[in-house]
C-alpha positions in Angstrom: -25.5 -4.1 32.0 -24.8 -7.6 31.6 -22.9 -8.7 34.9 -20.7 -11.8 33.3 -19.5 -9.7 30.2 -18.8 -7.0 32.7 -16.7 -9.1 35.2 -14.6 -10.7 32.3 -13.9 -7.2 30.6 -12.7 -5.8 34.0 -10.6 -8.8 34.7 -9.1 -8.7 30.9 -8.5 -5.0 31.5 -6.5 -5.5 34.9 -4.6 -8.4 33.0 -3.9 -6.7 29.6 -2.5 -3.4 31.7 -0.6 -5.0 34.2 1.2 -7.1 31.7 2.0 -4.3 29.5 3.3 -2.0 32.0 5.1 -4.4 34.3 5.5 -7.8 33.3 7.0 -7.2 29.7 9.3 -4.5 30.5 10.6 -6.6 33.4 10.9 -9.9 31.6 12.2 -8.6 28.2 13.6 -5.3 29.0 11.3 -3.4 26.7 10.2 0.2 27.9 6.3 0.6 27.9 5.1 3.2 25.4 2.4 4.7 27.5 0.5 6.5 24.5 0.4 3.3 22.6 -0.9 1.2 25.4 -3.5 4.0 26.3 -4.6 4.1 22.4 -4.9 0.3 22.6 -6.7 0.2 25.6 -9.2 2.7 24.5 -10.1 0.7 21.7 -10.5 -2.3 23.9 -12.9 -0.1 25.9 -14.6 1.2 22.8 -15.4 -2.5 21.7 -16.9 -3.3 24.9 -18.8 -0.1 24.7 -20.4 -1.4 21.4 -21.0 -4.7 23.0 -23.2 -2.8 25.4 -24.9 -0.9 22.7 -25.7 -4.1 20.9 -27.0 -5.6 24.1 -29.1 -2.7 24.7 -30.5 -2.4 21.0 -31.7 -5.8 21.3 -33.3 -5.2 24.7 -35.4 -2.2 23.2 -36.2 -4.1 20.0 -34.3 -1.7 17.8 -31.7 -4.0 16.7 -33.4 -5.3 13.5 -34.0 -2.1 12.0 -30.4 -1.2 12.7 -29.6 -4.3 10.9 -32.0 -3.8 8.1 -30.5 -0.1 7.2 -27.1 -1.5 7.6 -27.7 -3.9 5.0 -29.5 -1.6 2.8 -26.6 0.8 2.9 -24.0 -1.7 2.3 -25.9 -2.7 -0.8 -26.0 0.9 -1.6 -22.3 1.4 -1.4 -21.6 -1.8 -3.1 -23.7 -0.5 -6.0 -21.9 2.6 -6.2 -18.4 0.9 -6.2 -19.6 -1.2 -9.0 -21.0 1.9 -11.2 -17.6 4.1 -10.4 -15.2 1.2 -11.1 -16.9 0.1 -14.5 -17.1 3.6 -15.7 -13.8 4.5 -14.3 -15.2 7.6 -12.4 -12.0 8.6 -10.3 -13.5 12.0 -8.8 -13.3 10.5 -5.1 -10.6 7.6 -6.2 -8.4 8.9 -3.0 -11.4 8.3 -0.7 -13.0 5.2 -2.1 -10.1 3.2 -3.8 -7.1 1.7 -2.0 -3.8 2.0 -4.3 -6.3 3.4 -7.2 -7.5 0.1 -8.1 -9.0 -1.8 -5.0 -12.4 -0.3 -4.2 -12.7 0.1 -0.5 -16.0 2.0 0.1 -16.0 4.2 3.3 -13.5 1.8 5.1 -9.7 2.3 5.3 -8.9 -1.5 4.1 -10.7 -3.2 1.3 -10.5 -6.6 2.9 -12.6 -5.2 5.8 -14.9 -3.5 3.3 -15.4 -6.9 1.4 -16.3 -8.7 4.8 -18.5 -6.1 5.7 -20.4 -6.5 2.3 -21.0 -9.9 3.1 -22.5 -9.3 6.3 -24.9 -7.0 4.7 -26.0 -9.8 2.3 -27.2 -11.8 5.5 -30.4 -9.8 6.3 -30.9 -9.2 2.4 -31.2 -13.3 1.8 -32.7 -14.3 5.1 -35.5 -12.0 5.3 -38.9 -13.2 4.5 -40.2 -9.9 3.4 -37.8 -9.5 0.7 -39.0 -11.0 -2.7 -36.7 -13.9 -4.3 -35.7 -11.8 -7.4 -34.3 -9.1 -5.3 -32.3 -11.6 -3.1 -30.8 -12.7 -6.3 -30.1 -9.3 -7.2 -28.5 -8.6 -4.0 -26.4 -11.6 -4.1 -25.1 -10.6 -7.7 -24.3 -7.1 -6.3 -22.5 -8.4 -3.5 -20.4 -10.5 -5.6 -19.4 -7.9 -8.0 -18.6 -5.6 -5.0 -16.1 -8.0 -3.3 -14.6 -8.4 -6.9 -14.0 -5.1 -7.3 -12.3 -5.0 -3.7 -9.6 -7.1 -5.0 -10.1 -9.1 -1.8 -8.9 -12.6 -1.5 -10.0 -12.6 2.1 -13.5 -11.5 1.0 -13.8 -14.1 -1.9 -12.8 -16.8 0.6 -15.2 -15.5 3.2 -18.0 -15.2 0.6 -17.2 -18.8 -0.6 -17.4 -20.2 2.9 -20.6 -18.5 3.6 -22.2 -20.0 0.5 -21.0 -23.4 1.8 -22.5 -22.7 4.9 -26.1 -21.7 3.3 -25.6 -24.7 1.1 -25.1 -27.1 3.8 -28.0 -25.6 5.6 -30.3 -26.0 2.7 -29.4 -29.5 2.2 -29.3 -30.9 5.7 -31.6 -28.5 7.8 -34.5 -27.8 5.3 -37.5 -30.1 5.0 -38.2 -31.0 1.4 -39.4 -34.0 -0.8 -36.7 -37.1 -1.4 -37.1 -36.4 -5.3 -36.4 -32.7 -4.8 -33.5 -33.5 -2.7 -32.0 -35.9 -5.4 -32.5 -33.7 -7.9 -30.7 -30.9 -6.2 -27.7 -32.9 -5.3 -27.4 -34.0 -8.6 -27.4 -30.6 -10.1 -25.0 -29.4 -7.6 -22.7 -32.2 -8.5 -22.9 -31.6 -12.2 -22.2 -28.2 -11.7 -19.1 -28.9 -9.6 -17.8 -31.5 -12.4 -18.8 -29.0 -15.0 -16.2 -26.2 -13.6 -13.5 -28.9 -12.9 -13.8 -30.0 -16.6 -13.8 -26.6 -17.9 -11.4 -25.2 -15.5 -8.8 -24.1 -18.2 -11.6 -22.1 -20.2 -12.5 -20.4 -16.8 -8.8 -19.4 -16.4 -9.0 -17.6 -20.1 -11.9 -15.6 -18.4 -10.4 -14.7 -15.4 -7.5 -13.5 -17.1 -9.8 -11.2 -19.3 -11.5 -9.8 -16.0 -8.0 -9.2 -14.6 -7.1 -7.1 -17.7 -10.4 -5.3 -17.6 -10.7 -4.9 -13.7 -7.0 -4.6 -12.3 -8.2 -5.4 -8.7 -9.3 -8.7 -9.9 -5.9 -9.8 -10.7 -5.3 -10.5 -6.9 -8.5 -12.7 -6.9 -7.5 -14.6 -10.0 -4.3 -15.7 -8.0 -6.6 -17.9 -5.7 -7.7 -19.9 -8.6 -4.2 -20.4 -10.2 -1.9 -20.7 -7.4 -3.6 -20.6 -3.9 -0.5 -20.9 -1.7 1.2 -17.7 -3.5 -1.9 -16.2 -3.2 -1.6 -16.4 0.5 2.0 -15.7 0.9 2.4 -13.2 -1.9 0.8 -10.4 -3.6 0.8 -8.1 -0.9 -0.7 -10.6 1.3 2.6 -12.4 3.1 0.2 -13.9 5.7 2.2 -16.8 6.1 5.1 -14.4 7.5 2.6 -12.5 9.7 1.1 -15.8 11.2 4.6 -17.1 12.1 5.6 -13.9 13.8 2.4 -13.9 15.7 3.1 -17.5 16.7 6.4 -16.5 17.9 5.0 -13.6 19.9 2.6 -15.9 21.6 5.3 -18.4 22.6 6.7 -15.4 24.6 3.9 -15.3 27.1 1.4 -18.1 26.3 -0.5 -17.9 29.7 -0.9 -14.2 30.6 -0.2 -12.5 27.2 1.7 -9.4 26.3 -0.9 -6.8 27.0 -2.2 -4.1 24.8 0.0 -1.6 23.1 3.1 -3.7 22.9 2.6 -6.2 20.1 4.2 -4.2 17.2 7.0 -3.2 19.5 7.8 -6.8 20.7 7.3 -8.0 17.2 9.9 -5.8 15.8 12.4 -5.5 18.5 12.4 -9.5 18.8 11.5 -11.0 15.3 12.0 -7.9 13.0 8.5 -7.9 11.9 6.6 -4.7 12.3 2.8 -5.4 11.7 -0.1 -7.1 13.4 -1.2 -10.7 13.4 -3.6 -10.1 10.7 -5.6 -12.9 12.5 -8.0 -12.2 15.2 -7.5 -15.6 16.9 -3.8 -15.0 17.1 -3.9 -11.5 17.9 -6.3 -12.0 21.0 -4.4 -15.1 21.9 -1.0 -13.0 22.0 -2.5 -10.0 23.9 -4.7 -11.7 26.4 -2.8 -15.0 26.7 -4.0 -18.5 25.5 -6.4 -19.4 28.5 -8.4 -16.2 28.2 -8.6 -16.7 24.5 -9.9 -20.0 24.9 -12.5 -19.2 27.2 -13.5 -16.1 25.0 -13.7 -17.9 21.6 -15.2 -21.1 23.4 -18.1 -18.8 24.6 -18.7 -17.2 21.1 -19.0 -20.6 19.3 -21.0 -21.9 22.1 -23.6 -18.9 21.5 -23.4 -19.7 17.7 -24.1 -23.3 18.4 -26.9 -22.0 20.6 -28.5 -19.5 18.1 -28.6 -22.7 15.5 -30.5 -24.6 18.1 -33.0 -21.8 18.5 -33.7 -21.4 14.8 -37.3 -22.4 15.1 -38.0 -19.8 17.5 -40.4 -17.0 17.3 -37.7 -14.6 15.6 -35.2 -15.3 12.8 -33.1 -12.7 14.2 -30.9 -15.2 16.0 -29.8 -16.7 12.8 -29.4 -13.4 11.1 -26.9 -12.4 14.1 -25.1 -15.9 13.9 -24.5 -15.6 10.5 -22.9 -12.2 10.5 -20.7 -13.3 13.4 -19.7 -16.6 11.4 -18.7 -14.0 8.4 -16.7 -11.8 10.5 -14.8 -15.0 12.3 -14.0 -16.3 9.0 -12.7 -12.7 7.9 -10.8 -12.8 11.0 -8.6 -15.7 9.9 -6.9 -13.0 7.8 -7.5 -9.6 9.2 -7.5 -8.5 12.7 -11.1 -7.7 13.7 -10.5 -7.8 17.6 -11.3 -4.0 17.4 -13.9 -4.4 14.8 -17.1 -2.5 16.5 -19.8 -4.2 14.4 -18.5 -7.6 15.5 -18.8 -6.8 19.2 -22.2 -4.9 18.6 -23.6 -8.1 17.0 -22.0 -10.2 19.9 -23.9 -8.3 22.3 -27.4 -8.2 20.7 -26.6 -12.0 20.1 -26.2 -12.6 23.9 -29.4 -10.6 24.8 -31.3 -12.2 22.1 -30.6 -15.7 23.4 -31.1 -14.9 26.9 -34.5 -13.7 26.1 -35.1 -16.8 24.0 -34.3 -18.8 27.2 -36.8 -16.9 29.3 -39.3 -17.3 26.6 -38.7 -21.1 26.6 -39.2 -21.2 30.4 -42.4 -19.3 30.4 -43.7 -21.9 27.7 -42.5 -24.9 30.0 -44.3 -23.4 32.9 
C-alpha cells in the first residue's frame, strides 16, 4: 500500500464528502442526495482500489501478462465488430451496438470503447516479440474498429497517438541522416497529396458514410470540424461551458461527489456530466487538488519517457496507454475509468522500482 497516494485519497475523501454534505447545502440551499453521494463515492473508492491492484500487479510482475492479454482480447473484439458490421449481423445488436449503428463492443459507450481499442494497440505495436506484419495488421484492425464505432473522440485520439509515435520516431530514434531526409520528404509529400486531393477524399468519405452509417459522424470531422464538436449528438461546447460554470461556483474546494448533475440542472438547466475528465475532477475536487493530481500524472509521464532506455519497455507501454486515455478524457469523463487507475498505479510502482535500480547501479 503506497503511503503517499493513500494519504492523498484520504484527504480527497474527507474533502468531497464534507463539501457534498455540508458546504453545498448551506451555500446554495440544495438538499444533498445521500444515495447519489454514496454511489459516486463508491465509484471513487473503486477507482482507488484499482490503483492498488495495478500497483500490486506490477509488484509481483504480473502486469505485463495482464496488458498482453488485455491487448489480444481488444484486438479480438475489434475483429468481431468489423465482421458483424460488414456482414450486417444483428443477432446481438442490442448488446454490441449503440443506436443500432455504432459498434460499442462490450462497453456501454462507443466513445469509451474506441479509446480502449487504441490503448490495446500500444502493446501490439511496442512489443519486440510481435513481427512487423502483425503490427501492421493490428493497426489496420484498430483503425477499422474505431471507424465502425462512429466515435469522433476515438478518431481524434487515434490521430493524436499517431502524431506522438511519429514525433518520437523522427526525433528520439537513432537513424542515418539520409534515411531521416527520405522519411521527412515522404511524410511531407503524403501530407501535400492529401491536401491536393482533399475533394476526392470527400467523395470516398461520402461513400463510406452510405455504406457504414456510423461513419457519417466521423465524416463530419473532415468536412466541418466545429459542427462535429458541437452538433451531431456531441454538444461538447455546451457541456464544457456548463462545467466551467459549475467550477466557478466553488473553485477552491469543489462541489464534492454526487452533486454535479443536480447543481448543473438546478442552476444552469443542464443535466449532464462534464464529458471532460479534467473539468469533472476540477469541479468535484476543486482546482488546487486537481492541479496537484494532474501535475503528478504528467510528471510521471515525463519520468517514464526519461526511463525509456531502462531494462524494461513496460514504462513506455504504460505511458502511451495513459496518454491515450488522457487525450480521450478531453471529450469523455474517464475519472471513474478503472483501467486508467490500474495503469496509473502500475506506473507509480514501475518508476519507483526503476529509481531503486538506478540507485543500485550508481552504488
